[in-house]
N, C-alpha and C positions, 0 to 999 in steps of 0.2 A: 644295380643302379650306380652310375658314376658318382664319384665323390664330389661334393661341392667345391668350388674354387677355394673357399676358405681353408679347406683341409688339404689342398693339393700341394702345399709347400709347408710341411710340418716342421721345418728347421727354423722358422721364424719364431722367436720366443716372445712371451708377453713383455719381458723387460726390454727387448730390442724394440718392440713396437712403441712402448712408452718412451723410450729414448728418442725414437724418431719423431715423436710428437713434441718433444720439449728441447731437443738438442739444437745447437746452432747449426745452420746449413753448412754443407761441405762434406766431402767424402770421409768415411771412417771405416776402419776394419772392425767387423763385428766379431766379438769373441764369445765363446760359450764356456761355462764352467762344466767340467766333466760330470756326468750324471751321478757317478759314485760319490763325489764330494757333496753334491746336493743331497743325496740320500743320507750321508753321514751327518750333515747339518740338521736334517729334519727328523730322522727316525728314532734317535735315542729317547725322544720325548714319549714315544709309544711305550717303550720299556719302562720308563719312569712312571708313567700313568698306571700301569698294571702291576708294578713291582710290589705294592702293599697287599695284594689279594690273599696270599698265603701266610702273611706275617702279622696280621692284625692283632692276634693275642699277644705277641711279643711287644708290639707297640703300645698296646693298652696297659700291659704290666709296667712298662717303663714310665709311662705317664701317670700311673695310678688311677686309671679310669676303666669303665666297662668296655668290652670290645665293641658294643653297639655305638658307644660314644665316639670311638676313634675312627669310625667310618666317615665322620665329618671331614677327615683329611682327604678322603677320596672325593667326597662331594665338593669340597672347596677347590680341588684341582680341576674337576670337570666344569664347574661353574666358571672358574677363571679362564680356562681354555675357550669356553664358549663366548664370553663377553670380551676377552682379550683379543680374539682373532680379528674382528672388524676394527678395533681400535689400533692395533699394530698395522693393519693394512692401510688405515688412514695416515699413520705416521710414515709408512713407506711411500705413499703417494705424495705427501706434502714435504718430506724432508730427505727422501732418497734412501738408497740401499745401505750405505755405510752408517748413517745415523741410526737406522733401524737395527742393524747388527750390533752397534755399540750399546744401544739401550737394552736390547735383548740379552746381551752378554752380562751386563751389570745386574739385570733382574735375576737371571739364572744363578749367577754366583752368589748374590746377596741372599736369595731364597734358600739355596743349598746350605750356605753357612749358617743361616738361622735354624734350619731343620736339624743340622748336624750338632748344634751346640745347646739349643734351648732345652731345659728340663720341664717346660710347661707346654701342654698342648695348645693353649690359647695363643702362644707365640709361634708354634709350628704351623698353625692354620695360615697366617699371612705368608709364612715362608713357602708353603706349598703353592699358594696362590701366585706368589712372585715367580716361582719356577714355571708355572703354567703359562703366565702371560709372556714371560721371556721365551718359552718354548713356542708359543703361538707366533711370536715375531720371527723366530728362526724358520718355522714351517712356512709362513707366508712368504718370506724372502726366498726360500728354496723353490717353492712352487712358482713364484713369479719369474724365476730364471729358467724354468723347465721349458714350457712352450709346446713341445711336441708330445703326442700321446705316448710315444715310446720312452722318452726321458721322464715324463710324469709317471709312467708305469714303474720305473725303477724306484721312485720315491714311495709310491703307494704300496708296492710289494714289500718294501722295507718296513713300512708301517705294520703290514700284516705279520711279517716274520718276527719283528721285535716285540710286537704286541702279544704274539703267541708265546714267546719264550720269557716275557716279562715276569709272570708269576714265579716260574721255576728259577729264573735268575735271581729274583729278589729273595727267594727262600735260601738259595745256596749262599748268597752274600751274607745274609743274616746269620746263617749257621757258622760260616767261616770267620766273619768279622763282626758285623753289627747290622741291625736293621736300619740304622741311619745311613750306612753305606748303600743299602738297597735303594734308598730314596735319592741318592746322588748320581744315579747312572745317566741322567739327562745331561750332566756336565760333559760327557763324552762328545756331544755335538760340537763343542767349542774347538775340538781338534781340527774341524774343517774350515775354521775361519781364515787362516792364512791363505789357503788355496782359493777360497771363494772370493775374498777381497782382491786377490791378485788377478784372477781370471775374469771376474765379472765385468761386463761392459760399463763404461762410465755413464751413469744415468744422471739426469738433471731433474730436480724436484718440479712438480707442477707449479704453474704460476700462482703466486701468493694470493690466497683468498681468505676471508674470515672463516674461522673454524665454526662449524655448526654444532655448538655444544648442546643445544636442546635436542637436536636430532640424535646425537650420540647417546645422550642420557636416556631418551625414550627407547632406543634400540637396546641398550643395556638393561633397562627395566623389563622390556618384553622378553629378552633372552633369559633373564633371571627368573621371571615368573614361569616360563616354560620349563626350565630346568627343575623347578620345584613342583611341577604338576604331579609327577609320580609319588611324591612324598606327602603333599597336602593338596589333593585334587581340587576340591571346591574353591578354597580361597585363592590358590594359585591360578586356576582357570579364570576366575573372575578378574584377577589382577592382569592376566595376560590379555583378556578381551579389552579391558580398559586401556592398557598400554598400546595395543594394536590400533584401537580407534584414534587415540591421540597421535600416534605416529603417522597414521594415514592422513589425518588432517594436516599435520606438519609437513608431510611430503607434498601435499597439494599447495601449501602456502610457500614452501621453499623447494622447488623441484630440483635444484642443483645442490642440495645440501648433503648431509652425511649419507643418506640413502637416496641416490639419484632416481627421480621419477622415470626418466628415460630408460633406465635399466629394468625397472619393474614392468615397463610396457613392452620390453623386448621378449617375445615368447620363449626364446631359447634359454634365457637365464632362469626364470622361475621354474620352467619344466626340469632343467638340469638340476637345480638346487633341491627341488622337492623330491625328485627321484633319488638323488644322493642321500637325502634324509631318510627316505623309505628303506633304501638298501642298508644304510647304517643301522636303522632301528631293528631290522630283521637280523642283521649280523650280531649285534650286541645282545638281542633277546636269545638267540640260539647259542651264543657263547656261554651264557649262564644256564640255559635250559637243557642243552644236550647232555651234560654230565649228570644232571638229576634224572633225566629220562633214562639214561643208560643204567643208573643205579636202581631205578624202579623196575626196569624191564629185563634186566640180566642179573647174573650172579657175579659179575666182574668185580674185582677189587678196586679200591680207590686209585691205586697206583696204575692199574691196567687202564682204567678210564682216562686218567690224566695223560698217560703216554699215548693212547689212541687218539685223543683229541689234539694233542700237540702235533702228532704226525699229520693228521688231517688238515690242521690249520696251516702248517708249513707247506703241504702239497698244494693247497688252494692258493696260497700267496705266490708260490713260484709259477703256478699255471697262469696267474693273472698277468705275469710278464709276457707270456706267449700271446695272449690276446692283445695286449698293448702293442706288441711288435708287429702284428698283422692287421691292426685296426684300420690303417690307411687303405690297405688292399680290400678289406671286407666292405668298407663303406659304413657310413653312420647308421643307416637303417638296420643293417644286419647286426651290428654291434649292440644297438639298443634292444633289438629283439632277443638276442642271447641274454643280455643282462636282465631284462624284465621277466623273461620266461623262467630262468633259473632262480631269480629273486622271489618269484611267486611260488614256485614249486617247493623251495626249501622249507618254509615254515609249514606248509600243508603236509609235506611228507613227514616232518618231525612229529606232527600231531597225531598221525594215524599209523605210522610204521612200527611194528614190534621187533623188527630185525635190526640188531645192533650195528652190523657193518653199514647198513643204509643210513643209520643215524650219523655215523662218522662221515659218510659221503655228504650228508646234509651240512655238517659243519664245514667241510671243505668247499662246498658250493657257496655257502654264506660268505666266507672270507674271500672267495674268488670274485663274487659279484660286487662286494663293497670295495675291494682294492682295485679291481679292473674298472669299476664304475667311477671311482674317484679320478683315476687317470684319464679316462675318456671324457667324462662329463665336465671336469674342470677345464679342459682345453676347449670343449664345445662352448662352454659358458663365456670364457674369456674372448674367444674369437667373435662372439656375437656382440661384444661391447666395444665402444670407442676406445682407442688406445689409452687415452688419459684416464679412463675409469677402470683399467684392468687390475690394478692393485685392490681397488674397492671390490671388484667382482670376486677376486680370490678370497678376500676377507669374509664377505657375506656367504659365499659358497661353503667355506670351511665352517662357518657358524652353523649352517644347516646340518652339516655332517656331525658336528659335536652334539647337536640336539638329539640326534639318533642315539648317541651314547647315553643320554639321560632317559629316553623313552624305553629303550630296549630292555634293560634289567627289570623294569616294572612289568612289562608284558611277559617276561620270563616267569615272574612270580605267579602270574595268572595261569600260565600254561602248565605249571608244575604243582598247582594246589590240589588237583584232583587225585 
């Protein structure tokens, strides 16, 4: 099937389109930030998010708390990423790229400094949250400058690679230096700032409108409740339903607010966002479930299991680049067929297969579908929205992906209880 006209010119970026909608009339030379700089700006956050996985006992000993308590540092990061993404997208739309980068830089540096120096976990929690919100701003900025599936694929493949090596990197840094250094790896993203600010097109903020504080608060409440559903199912689910009902009523009353009604009525956006959430849920579930399944079904050592999964995740991440590169030639329908088919087969295969190599292929397929899916679905979602709403689209789309990171580990626990 021929590709729709919206996909025929993948070199037009979301940032360029937003600029065209708000810039003064007249000719201008469109610049693009090299994709590798965008990847450096966005992907260290993935390593920073996963770096505590193997060093929780060290962190707990330093703070004088139980390992179960220190996992709140992981929860705080995931929550702040989820709620911070649409907020930073709103900042990008209203104040422009450079302001968003400046605010994100301050948050990342302040959060890292707090985590590095505080002797109390109560202060480390807001530090991790600040790192996550700042990282959300960097990710949103990078994705808004990508535009084509191929360039977005470089960013999302970087997420997969650095997310895969994050636990090992965190452990090595903790052994060689300190666990606090492990939680500072997201600072590496700031190395890309000079190149990004130099090469990014000059964007103009959207026309000034009153900030929809109520809509933002209701969306944050909904995301917060959803993040806590795996931990406290009944009260969190009740709170999520209430927040969703209030948000729906608010969107009807203010259709041009923080969550635009026109965006929700555009079929391409909710379909892309829900599919991204489903693929992310499957990936994060299998990320935690596959090592336990290998331990139960084989006599492999922990080191062998960890090495095998790392190789599988890296292979899947790099393969996603290949799909992103040829997606324009394959067409939207074929790409979605590949993603949905592999995304459905991966968890089913993990549940029934006793063969260890096949379980590793499941891990590779899971990271392949979520990284390739992010690259293609994010572009499809932004192309379906008006140019002025594209930063908002990126923020809401990434929020759905982050929710998959909250749901996946809870499903993994159910899969491995038998």
